[in-house]
N, CA, C and O atoms as a printed pandas DataFrame, in Angstrom:
     atom_number atom_name residue_name chain_id  residue_number  x_coord  y_coord  z_coord
0              1         N          MET        A               1  130.026  115.994  113.229
1              2        CA          MET        A               1  129.449  117.247  113.692
2              3         C          MET        A               1  130.442  118.042  114.550
3              4         O          MET        A               1  130.348  119.266  114.643
4              5         N          LEU        A               2  131.382  117.345  115.169
5              6        CA          LEU        A               2  132.352  118.039  116.023
6              7         C          LEU        A               2  133.173  119.005  115.183
7              8         O          LEU        A               2  133.643  118.663  114.098
8              9         N          GLY        A               3  133.336  120.205  115.698
9             10        CA          GLY        A               3  134.125  121.204  115.008
10            11         C          GLY        A               3  133.355  121.996  113.963
11            12         O          GLY        A               3  133.920  122.900  113.345
12            13         N          ARG        A               4  132.113  121.690  113.754
13            14        CA          ARG        A               4  131.294  122.425  112.788
14            15         C          ARG        A               4  130.300  123.296  113.537
15            16         O          ARG        A               4  130.011  123.042  114.707
16            17         N          THR        A               5  129.783  124.304  112.886
17            18        CA          THR        A               5  128.785  125.167  113.524
18            19         C          THR        A               5  127.389  124.831  113.003
19            20         O          THR        A               5  127.222  124.283  111.913
20            21         N          GLY        A               6  126.405  125.175  113.812
21            22        CA          GLY        A               6  125.017  125.023  113.390
22            23         C          GLY        A               6  124.506  123.600  113.359
23            24         O          GLY        A               6  123.517  123.323  112.681
24            25         N          CYS        A               7  125.140  122.697  114.064
25            26        CA          CYS        A               7  124.709  121.295  114.028
26            27         C          CYS        A               7  123.559  121.046  115.003
27            28         O          CYS        A               7  123.520  121.591  116.106
28            29         N          ALA        A               8  122.640  120.215  114.564
29            30        CA          ALA        A               8  121.488  119.877  115.395
30            31         C          ALA        A               8  121.105  118.423  115.178
31            32         O          ALA        A               8  121.090  117.924  114.052
32            33         N          ILE        A               9  120.798  117.762  116.275
33            34        CA          ILE        A               9  120.235  116.415  116.253
34            35         C          ILE        A               9  118.775  116.562  116.635
35            36         O          ILE        A               9  118.449  117.207  117.632
36            37         N          ILE        A              10  117.901  115.966  115.849
37            38        CA          ILE        A              10  116.471  116.031  116.147
38            39         C          ILE        A              10  115.939  114.602  116.203
39            40         O          ILE        A              10  115.870  113.906  115.190
40            41         N          ASN        A              11  115.568  114.188  117.395
41            42        CA          ASN        A              11  115.032  112.848  117.609
42            43         C          ASN        A              11  113.515  112.862  117.462
43            44         O          ASN        A              11  112.877  113.911  117.542
44            45         N          ILE        A              12  112.959  111.689  117.248
45            46        CA          ILE        A              12  111.509  111.557  117.158
46            47         C          ILE        A              12  111.022  110.771  118.366
47            48         O          ILE        A              12  111.274  109.573  118.497
48            49         N          SER        A              13  110.330  111.466  119.229
49            50        CA          SER        A              13  109.724  110.855  120.404
50            51         C          SER        A              13  108.251  110.616  120.093
51            52         O          SER        A              13  107.907  110.294  118.956
52            53         N          SER        A              14  107.397  110.764  121.066
53            54        CA          SER        A              14  105.959  110.559  120.877
54            55         C          SER        A              14  105.227  111.116  122.085
55            56         O          SER        A              14  105.801  111.229  123.168
56            57         N          MET        A              15  103.971  111.462  121.902
57            58        CA          MET        A              15  103.175  111.874  123.041
58            59         C          MET        A              15  102.998  110.720  124.022
59            60         O          MET        A              15  102.705  110.947  125.196
60            61         N          SER        A              16  103.170  109.497  123.560
61            62        CA          SER        A              16  103.053  108.362  124.480
62            63         C          SER        A              16  104.228  108.304  125.451
63            64         O          SER        A              16  104.194  107.523  126.402
64            65         N          ALA        A              17  105.257  109.105  125.236
65            66        CA          ALA        A              17  106.342  109.213  126.200
66            67         C          ALA        A              17  105.881  109.959  127.451
67            68         O          ALA        A              17  106.388  109.707  128.544
68            69         N          PHE        A              18  104.925  110.873  127.296
69            70        CA          PHE        A              18  104.407  111.669  128.408
70            71         C          PHE        A              18  103.207  111.010  129.072
71            72         O          PHE        A              18  103.085  111.009  130.297
72            73         N          LYS        A              19  102.322  110.450  128.252
73            74        CA          LYS        A              19  101.126  109.758  128.726
74            75         C          LYS        A              19  101.124  108.383  128.067
75            76         O          LYS        A              19  100.711  108.254  126.915
76            77         N          PRO        A              20  101.581  107.351  128.782
77            78        CA          PRO        A              20  101.696  106.043  128.145
78            79         C          PRO        A              20  100.353  105.533  127.637
79            80         O          PRO        A              20   99.330  105.635  128.314
80            81         N          LEU        A              21  100.386  104.990  126.445
81            82        CA          LEU        A              21   99.178  104.413  125.863
82            83         C          LEU        A              21   98.991  103.021  126.439
83            84         O          LEU        A              21   99.944  102.248  126.537
84            85         N          THR        A              22   97.776  102.709  126.814
85            86        CA          THR        A              22   97.522  101.498  127.599
86            87         C          THR        A              22   97.792  100.200  126.865
87            88         O          THR        A              22   98.108   99.200  127.510
88            89         N          LYS        A              23   97.683  100.170  125.568
89            90        CA          LYS        A              23   97.826   98.906  124.847
90            91         C          LYS        A              23   99.212   98.678  124.252
91            92         O          LYS        A              23   99.461   97.636  123.646
92            93         N          ILE        A              24  100.107   99.636  124.417
93            94        CA          ILE        A              24  101.448   99.483  123.831
94            95         C          ILE        A              24  102.521   99.966  124.818
95            96         O          ILE        A              24  103.191  100.968  124.567
96            97         N          PRO        A              25  102.679   99.256  125.931
97            98        CA          PRO        A              25  103.630   99.719  126.947
98            99         C          PRO        A              25  105.082   99.742  126.473
99           100         O          PRO        A              25  105.835  100.633  126.863
100          101         N          ALA        A              26  105.488   98.788  125.648
101          102        CA          ALA        A              26  106.882   98.772  125.196
102          103         C          ALA        A              26  107.180   99.988  124.321
103          104         O          ALA        A              26  108.243  100.596  124.444
104          105         N          TYR        A              27  106.242  100.346  123.433
105          106        CA          TYR        A              27  106.411  101.526  122.588
106          107         C          TYR        A              27  106.498  102.781  123.450
107          108         O          TYR        A              27  107.371  103.624  123.244
108          109         N          SER        A              28  105.598  102.899  124.409
109          110        CA          SER        A              28  105.596  104.076  125.284
110          111         C          SER        A              28  106.895  104.176  126.066
111          112         O          SER        A              28  107.459  105.263  126.195
112          113         N          ALA        A              29  107.372  103.062  126.586
113          114        CA          ALA        A              29  108.629  103.064  127.342
114          115         C          ALA        A              29  109.803  103.440  126.432
115          116         O          ALA        A              29  110.690  104.190  126.840
116          117         N          ALA        A              30  109.810  102.923  125.212
117          118        CA          ALA        A              30  110.892  103.242  124.279
118          119         C          ALA        A              30  110.897  104.731  123.939
119          120         O          ALA        A              30  111.961  105.345  123.867
120          121         N          LYS        A              31  109.726  105.308  123.732
121          122        CA          LYS        A              31  109.666  106.728  123.394
122          123         C          LYS        A              31  110.021  107.601  124.596
123          124         O          LYS        A              31  110.594  108.677  124.429
124          125         N          ALA        A              32  109.686  107.147  125.811
125          126        CA          ALA        A              32  110.114  107.869  127.010
126          127         C          ALA        A              32  111.645  107.857  127.093
127          128         O          ALA        A              32  112.260  108.837  127.514
128          129         N          ALA        A              33  112.245  106.745  126.691
129          130        CA          ALA        A              33  113.709  106.659  126.669
130          131         C          ALA        A              33  114.292  107.627  125.640
131          132         O          ALA        A              33  115.326  108.245  125.894
132          133         N          VAL        A              34  113.645  107.766  124.489
133          134        CA          VAL        A              34  114.111  108.721  123.476
134          135         C          VAL        A              34  114.081  110.139  124.049
135          136         O          VAL        A              34  115.034  110.898  123.869
136          137         N          SER        A              35  113.018  110.495  124.724
137          138        CA          SER        A              35  112.913  111.836  125.321
138          139         C          SER        A              35  114.000  112.054  126.370
139          140         O          SER        A              35  114.640  113.105  126.393
140          141         N          ASN        A              36  114.207  111.077  127.227
141          142        CA          ASN        A              36  115.217  111.190  128.263
142          143         C          ASN        A              36  116.612  111.276  127.654
143          144         O          ASN        A              36  117.429  112.089  128.088
144          145         N          PHE        A              37  116.889  110.445  126.653
145          146        CA          PHE        A              37  118.196  110.452  126.005
146          147         C          PHE        A              37  118.434  111.768  125.268
147          148         O          PHE        A              37  119.566  112.249  125.204
148          149         N          THR        A              38  117.376  112.348  124.715
149          150        CA          THR        A              38  117.484  113.657  124.072
150          151         C          THR        A              38  118.003  114.693  125.061
151          152         O          THR        A              38  118.901  115.471  124.738
152          153         N          GLU        A              39  117.440  114.703  126.258
153          154        CA          GLU        A              39  117.875  115.651  127.280
154          155         C          GLU        A              39  119.329  115.384  127.689
155          156         O          GLU        A              39  120.115  116.317  127.852
156          157         N          TRP        A              40  119.675  114.109  127.853
157          158        CA          TRP        A              40  121.043  113.760  128.232
158          159         C          TRP        A              40  122.023  114.213  127.155
159          160         O          TRP        A              40  123.036  114.846  127.454
160          161         N          LEU        A              41  121.715  113.886  125.900
161          162        CA          LEU        A              41  122.600  114.272  124.800
162          163         C          LEU        A              41  122.754  115.786  124.701
163          164         O          LEU        A              41  123.839  116.283  124.399
164          165         N          ALA        A              42  121.675  116.517  124.955
165          166        CA          ALA        A              42  121.736  117.978  124.880
166          167         C          ALA        A              42  122.770  118.527  125.850
167          168         O          ALA        A              42  123.539  119.424  125.504
168          169         N          VAL        A              43  122.790  117.994  127.053
169          170        CA          VAL        A              43  123.776  118.429  128.042
170          171         C          VAL        A              43  125.171  117.980  127.619
171          172         O          VAL        A              43  126.130  118.748  127.704
172          173         N          HIS        A              44  125.280  116.744  127.167
173          174        CA          HIS        A              44  126.574  116.171  126.788
174          175         C          HIS        A              44  127.227  116.930  125.626
175          176         O          HIS        A              44  128.440  117.140  125.631
176          177         N          PHE        A              45  126.439  117.338  124.642
177          178        CA          PHE        A              45  126.986  117.981  123.444
178          179         C          PHE        A              45  126.940  119.509  123.471
179          180         O          PHE        A              45  127.421  120.146  122.534
180          181         N          ALA        A              46  126.383  120.105  124.505
181          182        CA          ALA        A              46  126.229  121.566  124.534
182          183         C          ALA        A              46  127.557  122.301  124.360
183          184         O          ALA        A              46  127.628  123.272  123.607
184          185         N          GLU        A              47  128.591  121.859  125.035
185          186        CA          GLU        A              47  129.884  122.546  124.935
186          187         C          GLU        A              47  130.506  122.428  123.551
187          188         O          GLU        A              47  131.351  123.246  123.187
188          189         N          GLN        A              48  130.109  121.434  122.778
189          190        CA          GLN        A              48  130.608  121.279  121.413
190          191         C          GLN        A              48  129.754  122.050  120.410
191          192         O          GLN        A              48  130.038  122.031  119.212
192          193         N          GLY        A              49  128.711  122.729  120.890
193          194        CA          GLY        A              49  127.859  123.520  120.009
194          195         C          GLY        A              49  126.847  122.702  119.223
195          196         O          GLY        A              49  126.288  123.194  118.243
196          197         N          ILE        A              50  126.605  121.478  119.628
197          198        CA          ILE        A              50  125.608  120.636  118.965
198          199         C          ILE        A              50  124.324  120.673  119.790
199          200         O          ILE        A              50  124.312  120.299  120.963
200          201         N          ARG        A              51  123.266  121.122  119.168
201          202        CA          ARG        A              51  121.967  121.179  119.839
202          203         C          ARG        A              51  121.234  119.855  119.621
203          204         O          ARG        A              51  121.306  119.269  118.541
204          205         N          VAL        A              52  120.528  119.391  120.655
205          206        CA          VAL        A              52  119.786  118.134  120.575
206          207         C          VAL        A              52  118.377  118.370  121.116
207          208         O          VAL        A              52  118.197  118.757  122.271
208          209         N          ASN        A              53  117.397  118.133  120.273
209          210        CA          ASN        A              53  115.998  118.298  120.640
210          211         C          ASN        A              53  115.199  117.134  120.059
211          212         O          ASN        A              53  115.737  116.295  119.338
212          213         N          ALA        A              54  113.917  117.099  120.382
213          214        CA          ALA        A              54  113.060  116.042  119.836
214          215         C          ALA        A              54  111.690  116.612  119.514
215          216         O          ALA        A              54  111.262  117.623  120.070
216          217         N          ILE        A              55  111.031  115.943  118.617
217          218        CA          ILE        A              55  109.640  116.230  118.282
218          219         C          ILE        A              55  108.808  115.071  118.823
219          220         O          ILE        A              55  109.183  113.907  118.679
220          221         N          ALA        A              56  107.682  115.395  119.442
221          222        CA          ALA        A              56  106.778  114.374  119.973
222          223         C          ALA        A              56  105.443  114.478  119.252
223          224         O          ALA        A              56  104.560  115.220  119.683
224          225         N          PRO        A              57  105.290  113.741  118.164
225          226        CA          PRO        A              57  104.002  113.778  117.461
226          227         C          PRO        A              57  102.890  113.187  118.314
227          228         O          PRO        A              57  103.088  112.253  119.090
228          229         N          GLY        A              58  101.726  113.765  118.137
229          230        CA          GLY        A              58  100.520  113.185  118.721
230          231         C          GLY        A              58   99.984  112.139  117.763
231          232         O          GLY        A              58  100.737  111.293  117.279
232          233         N          PHE        A              59   98.717  112.189  117.493
233          234        CA          PHE        A              59   98.087  111.188  116.633
234          235         C          PHE        A              59   97.971  111.711  115.207
235          236         O          PHE        A              59   97.335  112.732  114.948
236          237         N          PHE        A              60   98.597  110.993  114.302
237          238        CA          PHE        A              60   98.618  111.344  112.889
238          239         C          PHE        A              60   98.048  110.187  112.091
239          240         O          PHE        A              60   98.275  109.022  112.418
240          241         N          ASP        A              61   97.310  110.512  111.050
241          242        CA          ASP        A              61   96.774  109.493  110.152
242          243         C          ASP        A              61   97.849  109.145  109.142
243          244         O          ASP        A              61   98.043  109.850  108.152
244          245         N          THR        A              62   98.548  108.048  109.403
245          246        CA          THR        A              62   99.600  107.576  108.505
246          247         C          THR        A              62   99.302  106.142  108.092
247          248         O          THR        A              62   98.403  105.504  108.640
248          249         N          ALA        A              63  100.049  105.647  107.140
249          250        CA          ALA        A              63   99.872  104.264  106.690
250          251         C          ALA        A              63  100.075  103.282  107.841
251          252         O          ALA        A              63   99.439  102.229  107.886
252          253         N          GLN        A              64  100.956  103.628  108.763
253          254        CA          GLN        A              64  101.266  102.732  109.878
254          255         C          GLN        A              64  100.068  102.508  110.796
255          256         O          GLN        A              64   99.864  101.391  111.273
256          257         N          ASN        A              65   99.274  103.546  111.053
257          258        CA          ASN        A              65   98.190  103.375  112.021
258          259         C          ASN        A              65   96.795  103.636  111.466
259          260         O          ASN        A              65   95.838  103.723  112.234
260          261         N          HIS        A              66   96.663  103.762  110.172
261          262        CA          HIS        A              66   95.355  104.065  109.573
262          263         C          HIS        A              66   94.298  103.027  109.980
263          264         O          HIS        A              66   93.161  103.385  110.287
264          265         N          ALA        A              67   94.673  101.759  109.982
265          266        CA          ALA        A              67   93.717  100.701  110.316
266          267         C          ALA        A              67   93.292  100.736  111.784
267          268         O          ALA        A              67   92.247  100.185  112.133
268          269         N          LEU        A              68   94.080  101.370  112.643
269          270        CA          LEU        A              68   93.682  101.538  114.044
270          271         C          LEU        A              68   92.722  102.704  114.224
271          272         O          LEU        A              68   91.939  102.740  115.173
272          273         N          LEU        A              69   92.794  103.660  113.297
273          274        CA          LEU        A              69   91.995  104.879  113.429
274          275         C          LEU        A              69   90.673  104.824  112.674
275          276         O          LEU        A              69   89.704  105.477  113.062
276          277         N          PHE        A              70   90.634  104.040  111.585
277          278        CA          PHE        A              70   89.443  103.973  110.740
278          279         C          PHE        A              70   89.085  102.518  110.461
279          280         O          PHE        A              70   89.965  101.674  110.295
280          281         N          ASP        A              71   87.793  102.232  110.412
281          282        CA          ASP        A              71   87.375  100.868  110.067
282          283         C          ASP        A              71   87.354  100.699  108.547
283          284         O          ASP        A              71   87.721  101.609  107.804
284          285         N          ALA        A              72   86.922   99.526  108.100
285          286        CA          ALA        A              72   86.927   99.217  106.663
286          287         C          ALA        A              72   86.044  100.163  105.848
287          288         O          ALA        A              72   86.269  100.344  104.652
288          289         N          ASN        A              73   85.041  100.765  106.488
289          290        CA          ASN        A              73   84.155  101.715  105.805
290          291         C          ASN        A              73   84.675  103.151  105.844
291          292         O          ASN        A              73   84.055  104.056  105.284
292          293         N          GLY        A              74   85.812  103.355  106.506
293          294        CA          GLY        A              74   86.362  104.708  106.617
294          295         C          GLY        A              74   85.819  105.494  107.784
295          296         O          GLY        A              74   86.092  106.688  107.910
296          297         N          ASP        A              75   85.046  104.839  108.650
297          298        CA          ASP        A              75   84.502  105.500  109.835
298          299         C          ASP        A              75   85.498  105.422  110.986
299          300         O          ASP        A              75   86.353  104.536  111.027
300          301         N          LEU        A              76   85.375  106.355  111.911
301          302        CA          LEU        A              76   86.255  106.364  113.076
302          303         C          LEU        A              76   86.041  105.104  113.908
303          304         O          LEU        A              76   84.914  104.642  114.083
304          305         N          THR        A              77   87.150  104.555  114.419
305          306        CA          THR        A              77   87.054  103.445  115.358
306          307         C          THR        A              77   86.762  104.007  116.747
307          308         O          THR        A              77   86.927  105.207  116.968
308          309         N          PRO        A              78   86.330  103.165  117.687
309          310        CA          PRO        A              78   86.142  103.651  119.064
310          311         C          PRO        A              78   87.424  104.270  119.637
311          312         O          PRO        A              78   87.369  105.243  120.389
312          313         N          ARG        A              79   88.562  103.703  119.278
313          314        CA          ARG        A              79   89.855  104.262  119.715
314          315         C          ARG        A              79   90.014  105.689  119.198
315          316         O          ARG        A              79   90.436  106.575  119.941
316          317         N          SER        A              80   89.677  105.917  117.922
317          318        CA          SER        A              80   89.779  107.254  117.334
318          319         C          SER        A              80   88.866  108.239  118.040
319          320         O          SER        A              80   89.244  109.388  118.270
320          321         N          GLU        A              81   87.683  107.800  118.380
321          322        CA          GLU        A              81   86.752  108.700  119.062
322          323         C          GLU        A              81   87.305  109.121  120.416
323          324         O          GLU        A              81   87.140  110.274  120.815
324          325         N          LYS        A              82   87.958  108.208  121.130
325          326        CA          LYS        A              82   88.601  108.562  122.404
326          327         C          LYS        A              82   89.717  109.578  122.168
327          328         O          LYS        A              82   89.828  110.579  122.876
328          329         N          ILE        A              83   90.533  109.299  121.165
329          330        CA          ILE        A              83   91.668  110.189  120.856
330          331         C          ILE        A              83   91.163  111.591  120.517
331          332         O          ILE        A              83   91.643  112.576  121.078
332          333         N          LEU        A              84   90.218  111.680  119.622
333          334        CA          LEU        A              84   89.721  112.989  119.199
334          335         C          LEU        A              84   88.994  113.709  120.328
335          336         O          LEU        A              84   88.985  114.938  120.382
336          337         N          GLY        A              85   88.389  112.946  121.225
337          338        CA          GLY        A              85   87.743  113.546  122.393
338          339         C          GLY        A              85   88.746  114.188  123.345
339          340         O          GLY        A              85   88.384  115.047  124.149
340          341         N          MET        A              86   89.997  113.775  123.252
341          342        CA          MET        A              86   91.057  114.330  124.104
342          343         C          MET        A              86   91.980  115.284  123.343
343          344         O          MET        A              86   92.985  115.748  123.882
344          345         N          THR        A              87   91.632  115.571  122.094
345          346        CA          THR        A              87   92.454  116.459  121.260
346          347         C          THR        A              87   91.658  117.730  120.978
347          348         O          THR        A              87   90.729  117.698  120.170
348          349         N          PRO        A              88   91.994  118.844  121.620
349          350        CA          PRO        A              88   91.223  120.069  121.451
350          351         C          PRO        A              88   91.007  120.499  119.999
351          352         O          PRO        A              88   89.965  121.075  119.686
352          353         N          MET        A              89   91.952  120.239  119.115
353          354        CA          MET        A              89   91.761  120.624  117.720
354          355         C          MET        A              89   90.784  119.700  117.014
355          356         O          MET        A              89   90.344  120.009  115.906
356          357         N          GLY        A              90   90.431  118.570  117.627
357          358        CA          GLY        A              90   89.381  117.699  117.113
358          359         C          GLY        A              90   89.694  116.983  115.808
359          360         O          GLY        A              90   88.783  116.631  115.059
360          361         N          ARG        A              91   90.971  116.765  115.529
361          362        CA          ARG        A              91   91.345  116.079  114.289
362          363         C          ARG        A              91   92.702  115.428  114.474
363          364         O          ARG        A              91   93.414  115.698  115.441
364          365         N          PHE        A              92   93.048  114.562  113.522
365          366        CA          PHE        A              92   94.377  113.968  113.498
366          367         C          PHE        A              92   95.316  114.909  112.758
367          368         O          PHE        A              92   94.891  115.698  111.914
368          369         N          GLY        A              93   96.593  114.810  113.086
369          370        CA          GLY        A              93   97.573  115.597  112.367
370          371         C          GLY        A              93   97.863  115.012  111.000
371          372         O          GLY        A              93   97.643  113.827  110.748
372          373         N          GLU        A              94   98.354  115.854  110.139
373          374        CA          GLU        A              94   98.825  115.434  108.820
374          375         C          GLU        A              94  100.348  115.399  108.881
375          376         O          GLU        A              94  100.953  116.303  109.456
376          377         N          PRO        A              95  100.983  114.382  108.305
377          378        CA          PRO        A              95  102.447  114.293  108.394
378          379         C          PRO        A              95  103.178  115.576  108.013
379          380         O          PRO        A              95  104.215  115.890  108.597
380          381         N          GLU        A              96  102.659  116.309  107.055
381          382        CA          GLU        A              96  103.302  117.555  106.628
382          383         C          GLU        A              96  103.358  118.586  107.753
383          384         O          GLU        A              96  104.188  119.495  107.725
384          385         N          GLU        A              97  102.486  118.445  108.734
385          386        CA          GLU        A              97  102.444  119.414  109.828
386          387         C          GLU        A              97  103.615  119.263  110.803
387          388         O          GLU        A              97  103.783  120.092  111.698
388          389         N          LEU        A              98  104.405  118.238  110.641
389          390        CA          LEU        A              98  105.613  118.089  111.448
390          391         C          LEU        A              98  106.779  118.889  110.870
391          392         O          LEU        A              98  107.746  119.181  111.575
392          393         N          ALA        A              99  106.688  119.238  109.606
393          394        CA          ALA        A              99  107.799  119.886  108.904
394          395         C          ALA        A              99  108.184  121.235  109.513
395          396         O          ALA        A              99  109.371  121.537  109.629
396          397         N          GLY        A             100  107.219  122.037  109.896
397          398        CA          GLY        A             100  107.526  123.358  110.443
398          399         C          GLY        A             100  108.353  123.272  111.713
399          400         O          GLY        A             100  109.317  124.017  111.886
400          401         N          THR        A             101  107.976  122.364  112.597
401          402        CA          THR        A             101  108.726  122.188  113.840
402          403         C          THR        A             101  110.117  121.651  113.541
403          404         O          THR        A             101  111.100  122.095  114.135
404          405         N          LEU        A             102  110.199  120.712  112.635
405          406        CA          LEU        A             102  111.495  120.148  112.239
406          407         C          LEU        A             102  112.412  121.235  111.670
407          408         O          LEU        A             102  113.579  121.331  112.049
408          409         N          LEU        A             103  111.883  122.042  110.771
409          410        CA          LEU        A             103  112.691  123.109  110.161
410          411         C          LEU        A             103  113.110  124.145  111.196
411          412         O          LEU        A             103  114.242  124.626  111.171
412          413         N          TRP        A             104  112.208  124.488  112.100
413          414        CA          TRP        A             104  112.512  125.448  113.162
414          415         C          TRP        A             104  113.663  124.934  114.030
415          416         O          TRP        A             104  114.609  125.670  114.310
416          417         N          LEU        A             105  113.579  123.668  114.453
417          418        CA          LEU        A             105  114.627  123.119  115.310
418          419         C          LEU        A             105  115.958  122.946  114.577
419          420         O          LEU        A             105  117.019  123.015  115.197
420          421         N          ALA        A             106  115.906  122.725  113.281
421          422        CA          ALA        A             106  117.133  122.549  112.507
422          423         C          ALA        A             106  117.820  123.872  112.191
423          424         O          ALA        A             106  119.026  123.892  111.948
424          425         N          ASP        A             107  117.084  124.965  112.190
425          426        CA          ASP        A             107  117.589  126.273  111.779
426          427         C          ASP        A             107  118.289  126.981  112.942
427          428         O          ASP        A             107  117.650  127.420  113.898
428          429         N          GLU        A             108  119.600  127.081  112.837
429          430        CA          GLU        A             108  120.410  127.733  113.867
430          431         C          GLU        A             108  119.972  129.169  114.132
431          432         O          GLU        A             108  119.994  129.614  115.279
432          433         N          SER        A             109  119.576  129.899  113.097
433          434        CA          SER        A             109  119.188  131.296  113.289
434          435         C          SER        A             109  117.830  131.417  113.976
435          436         O          SER        A             109  117.552  132.439  114.602
436          437         N          ALA        A             110  116.992  130.408  113.870
437          438        CA          ALA        A             110  115.665  130.451  114.492
438          439         C          ALA        A             110  115.637  129.821  115.880
439          440         O          ALA        A             110  114.841  130.230  116.726
440          441         N          SER        A             111  116.497  128.826  116.127
441          442        CA          SER        A             111  116.439  128.112  117.406
442          443         C          SER        A             111  117.832  127.822  117.967
443          444         O          SER        A             111  118.043  126.802  118.624
444          445         N          GLY        A             112  118.762  128.711  117.708
445          446        CA          GLY        A             112  120.147  128.489  118.100
446          447         C          GLY        A             112  120.400  128.392  119.591
447          448         O          GLY        A             112  121.438  127.870  119.999
448          449         N          PHE        A             113  119.492  128.873  120.414
449          450        CA          PHE        A             113  119.666  128.810  121.867
450          451         C          PHE        A             113  118.695  127.807  122.486
451          452         O          PHE        A             113  118.390  127.878  123.676
452          453         N          ILE        A             114  118.218  126.881  121.673
453          454        CA          ILE        A             114  117.274  125.868  122.150
454          455         C          ILE        A             114  117.939  124.508  122.069
455          456         O          ILE        A             114  118.367  124.064  121.004
456          457         N          THR        A             115  118.016  123.866  123.210
457          458        CA          THR        A             115  118.534  122.500  123.267
458          459         C          THR        A             115  117.921  121.791  124.459
459          460         O          THR        A             115  117.654  122.404  125.492
460          461         N          GLY        A             116  117.702  120.500  124.307
461          462        CA          GLY        A             116  117.193  119.687  125.410
462          463         C          GLY        A             116  115.688  119.678  125.586
463          464         O          GLY        A             116  115.194  119.309  126.652
464          465         N          ILE        A             117  114.943  120.081  124.550
465          466        CA          ILE        A             117  113.487  120.092  124.698
466          467         C          ILE        A             117  112.846  119.015  123.820
467          468         O          ILE        A             117  113.427  118.542  122.844
468          469         N          VAL        A             118  111.639  118.656  124.205
469          470        CA          VAL        A             118  110.801  117.751  123.425
470          471         C          VAL        A             118  109.541  118.546  123.099
471          472         O          VAL        A             118  108.778  118.910  123.994
472          473         N          VAL        A             119  109.328  118.814  121.811
473          474        CA          VAL        A             119  108.227  119.670  121.380
474          475         C          VAL        A             119  107.009  118.827  121.004
475          476         O          VAL        A             119  107.076  118.030  120.067
476          477         N          PRO        A             120  105.899  118.993  121.721
477          478        CA          PRO        A             120  104.675  118.295  121.320
478          479         C          PRO        A             120  104.096  118.907  120.043
479          480         O          PRO        A             120  103.992  120.128  119.924
480          481         N          VAL        A             121  103.729  118.067  119.111
481          482        CA          VAL        A             121  103.007  118.484  117.898
482          483         C          VAL        A             121  101.777  117.598  117.900
483          484         O          VAL        A             121  101.749  116.538  117.275
484          485         N          ASP        A             122  100.751  118.060  118.623
485          486        CA          ASP        A             122   99.698  117.129  119.019
486          487         C          ASP        A             122   98.268  117.693  119.024
487          488         O          ASP        A             122   97.365  117.069  119.582
488          489         N          GLY        A             123   98.061  118.831  118.425
489          490        CA          GLY        A             123   96.700  119.391  118.382
490          491         C          GLY        A             123   96.132  119.740  119.739
491          492         O          GLY        A             123   94.916  119.864  119.888
492          493         N          GLY        A             124   96.996  119.902  120.738
493          494        CA          GLY        A             124   96.549  120.257  122.074
494          495         C          GLY        A             124   96.337  119.063  123.009
495          496         O          GLY        A             124   95.942  119.244  124.161
496          497         N          PHE        A             125   96.597  117.847  122.521
497          498        CA          PHE        A             125   96.391  116.637  123.320
498          499         C          PHE        A             125   97.083  116.729  124.684
499          500         O          PHE        A             125   96.495  116.371  125.705
500          501         N          SER        A             126   98.319  117.203  124.700
501          502        CA          SER        A             126   99.075  117.263  125.947
502          503         C          SER        A             126   98.572  118.335  126.904
503          504         O          SER        A             126   98.863  118.280  128.099
504          505         N          ALA        A             127   97.833  119.296  126.403
505          506        CA          ALA        A             127   97.342  120.387  127.238
506          507         C          ALA        A             127   95.968  120.120  127.838
507          508         O          ALA        A             127   95.540  120.836  128.743
508          509         N          TYR        A             128   95.285  119.115  127.356
509          510        CA          TYR        A             128   93.891  118.879  127.735
510          511         C          TYR        A             128   93.807  117.889  128.876
511          512         O          TYR        A             128   94.347  116.786  128.790
512          513         N          SER        A             129   93.129  118.279  129.946
513          514        CA          SER        A             129   92.988  117.395  131.106
514          515         C          SER        A             129   91.776  116.491  131.016
515          516         O          SER        A             129   91.647  115.543  131.791
516          517         N          GLY        A             130   90.885  116.775  130.077
517          518        CA          GLY        A             130   89.684  115.958  129.961
518          519         C          GLY        A             130   88.526  116.454  130.806
519          520         O          GLY        A             130   87.448  115.859  130.815
520          521         N          VAL        A             131   88.759  117.554  131.518
521          522        CA          VAL        A             131   87.707  118.090  132.392
522          523         C          VAL        A             131   87.171  119.382  131.789
523          524         O          VAL        A             131   86.276  120.006  132.361
């Protein structure tokens, strides 16, 4: 990437980096490290013209966590009900919904002066206080 223009590194963090999930402390700590390292790298590479940002997905229905979100009958688990109760949009994200943020951060003409941020893609989860 050195010596080239328009380069961008996009890391994948998680909303659990901001609000640690109670049952997976190691995952939350690792994602907090990704967010912190993203900021460090952004400063380190800024003079070389390399932008570094991250996406922090909220809760998405993927193969990895489907069994945590839905029971064998396809009904919401108690965990899912808690999650959706804290997500203003009232639904899980679809993996395709990460693409717009990814493309925006990768596009020099759209985000050329953006570096060192972690963008929540979370249906409002990070904005909701629960009150």
